[in-house]
N, C-alpha and C positions, 0 to 999 in steps of 0.2 A: 504494500500500500504506500502510495506517495502522498505526503502531506507537505503543504507549502504555506509560507507567509509572505505577504506583499503589502507594503505601505504604498498605496496607489497615488496618494497626494491629489485626491479629487477623482472620485469614481466616474462621474459623468464627463468631465473634461478629458479624461484619459481612458474612456471606455474602449476605444478602438485598440489601444495598447494592451489593455487587460484581456480583451477577447482574443487578440492575436496570440498572446502568451498562453492563454488557456488551451487554445487549439494546438499550439506547438508542444507544450509541456505535458498536457493531459494529467494534471494532478487529481487525486481522488478527493482530497479535502484541502480547502484553501481558507486561510484567515486573512482578511483584509483590514487595513487600518487607514485612518485619515480619509474617510469617505467624503467629508466636506459637503454633505447633502442632508437635508431634512428627511424625516422618516418616509414621507410620501413621494420623495424624488429619487429613491433608490431604483436603478434600472433593472427591475426584476424580470421583465419580459426578455430582455437581451440575455440576461444570465440564464434564465430557463431555456431559451432557445439554444444556448451553448451547451446545454445538457446538465445544468446544475440546479439543485434546490438551494435555497438560501434563507437565512435568518439574519437580521441586521438591527442595529440600534443607531439611528441617524441623529444628526444635530446640525442646525443651520450654520453654515460657513465653516465650522471647525470640527475637529475630532470625528467620531463615527467609526464603528467596527462592524464586521460582518463575518459570517462563516458560510462557506459554500461546500456542497457535497455532491459528487457525481454518482447518480444511481443509488443513493443511500438516503434514508430518512434522517432528519435532524430533530432531535428532541431537546428543546430549549430547557435549560436548568435555571439560569438567571441572566439578567441583562444589567446587573449592577454589582460592583465589587462591594461586598459587605463591609460595614464598619463606619459608614458616614451617610446617613439618610438625606443629608442636605447637599450632598455632592451631586450636581446635575450634569456633569460632563460625561459624554458618551464615550467611555474608554474601555469597557469590559463587557464581554458576552461569553456565556459558558453553555455548552451543549453536550449531549451524549450522541455519539455517532458510531454505530457498529461496535458497541461495547467499550469505546474509548471516550473519556471525558476530555473535551477540547476547550481550553480556556484561551480565548483570543483577547489580547490586551494591547493597549496603546498608552504606555506610561507617559506622564507629563514630561515636557522638555526641561523645565525648571529654571531656565535662564530668565532674567539675569541673576547671578549670584553676587552678594547675598540679597535676599528679598523674599516676599510672600510666595512667589512662584516656586522658589527653591524649597521653602518650607512645606508647601503643598505636595511637592514631589516626594519629599522624605516621608510625609504622612501616608501618601498613596502607597509607597513601597512597603511601609509598615503594615498597612491593611492587606497588601498582596501576600506578605509573609505569613500573616495569620490564615489567610485563605489557603495558601499553599500547604501549610501544616495540616489544616483540616482535611484537605483532599488526600494528602499522603496517608492519613490514618484510615482512609477507606480501603486501602490496599487493593486498588483497582488501577488499570492503565489510565494515566493522566498525562496530558501534554499542556504545559504553559507556554504559549507561543505568541510572538508578535514583536512589535517595536518597543523595546525596553528603554530606549534613549540612554543607554549606558555602554561604555566601552570597558569591559571587565579588567583588562590588563593593558600594559603598554604595547603588547603585540597587536592589539585590536585598534590602534589609532596611528595615523600618519603624523609624525613629529609630535610625540606625546608631550614634550616639554612646553609646547604652545597651548596645551589644553588643561594645564593644572588647575586653573580656577574657573573652568567651564563646568556648568551643571551636569554635563554628560560624563565628566571625568573626575569630578571632585572625589576626594577620598571617602567622604560620607556615602556617596552614591555607589561607589564600587563596593564598599563594605556592605551596603544594603543588599546588593545583588549576591555577594558572597555568602551572606547570612542565609538567604533562601536556598542557594545551592547546597550549603552545608547541612540542610535538613535531610538530604538524601536524594537530591535531584542531579541529573546528568546534563551538562551543557553539550548538546548533541554534536554541533559543528566542531567544537574544540576537542571533543572526544575522538572524532574522526581525523582531525587535523591538529594534533597537539602542538606543533611547532611552526605551523605555516601562517603566513600573512594572509588573512581572509577579510575582505571588506564587503559590506552590504549596502553602503551609502556613500555617495559622492556628491558634494555640493554643486549647485549650478554655477557658482562663481569661480573665477581664477583657473578655469580649465581643469578642475579637480579630477574629473573622470579621465581625461586624456593623460594627466600626470600620475594617475593612480594614487591620488591623495585622498584616501578614503577612511571610513570608520566601520567597525563591526558593531552594529547596535540592534540588529534583528536576531532574536535568539529562540531556540527550542530548549526548554527544560523538560526532561523526561523523568517520570516516576520509575522506580526500580522494575516494575512489572512490564514496562515498555522499553526501558533502556537496553535490556538484554535482547530485544528484537531488532535493534538498530543495525542496519547493514550498509547504508550509503547516505550521502548527503552532499549538498553543494550550493553554489550561488549561480543563478542565471545572469551573470554580470553583463552579458551582451545586450540584455534587454535595456539596461541603463543607457546604451548607445543609440537606441531607437529615437525617431523623431517624436517630439512632444511627449516624452516619457517622464516617469517619476524620477525623483532624485535617489530613490531606493531601487534595488534590484530584488527580484523574487529569490527567496531562500527556500530550500526544500530538503526533506529527508525521506528515506525509504525504510519501512519496517516490515519484518516478516509477519505473516498472518498471526493475529492474536488467538 
């Protein structure tokens, strides 16, 4: 089974790119982030015509997450990260697909540091840690997947010295990610490529893609029940070079049948 994550940076504006990639890559499950579309403007017909069922949590202008599944039913669990009933940002959706709990997330950027956006990011990470721990206790296959807006190590960022005070690389943020991993999760891409430079995002500015000045901020965290089934993974970085594309590239893993 092939599972992918893709921050589309506007699902309607980049629909042609998304559909082209879906046809080319044929993933079984896809998590999308940054839909930038209200609930009633999600392009469901086009997604259905491409062969996918979908659930989504939209929001006008910003945020938004979705889960797509090819020839499989999606049973929604929740569309809000527990822990703050006043949080109205559309950043989390969780579902059961073919016996696997899929949590699709779009963590806050957190910039500028210091400031309220950074504090919100830390609180969101703390809520995610609590949810992750709860899911682990279920002892079922779980994948926490999406745009985490964090580079876990210096290997995951071009010129790390320039990012020390950025909210994507601050020590507090990397520690928050490491805290979740230490619960018993496996960082799938790093497990497959322990020492390689792997990027999933290239800024639109300063020819970042052409210079390969990237970041690894899109991650799969696997529970033990699914980590042992991991057999492949990678980044479809060529998609970042397409016309009118997102600044992220799709990231994918393949797992053996559960």
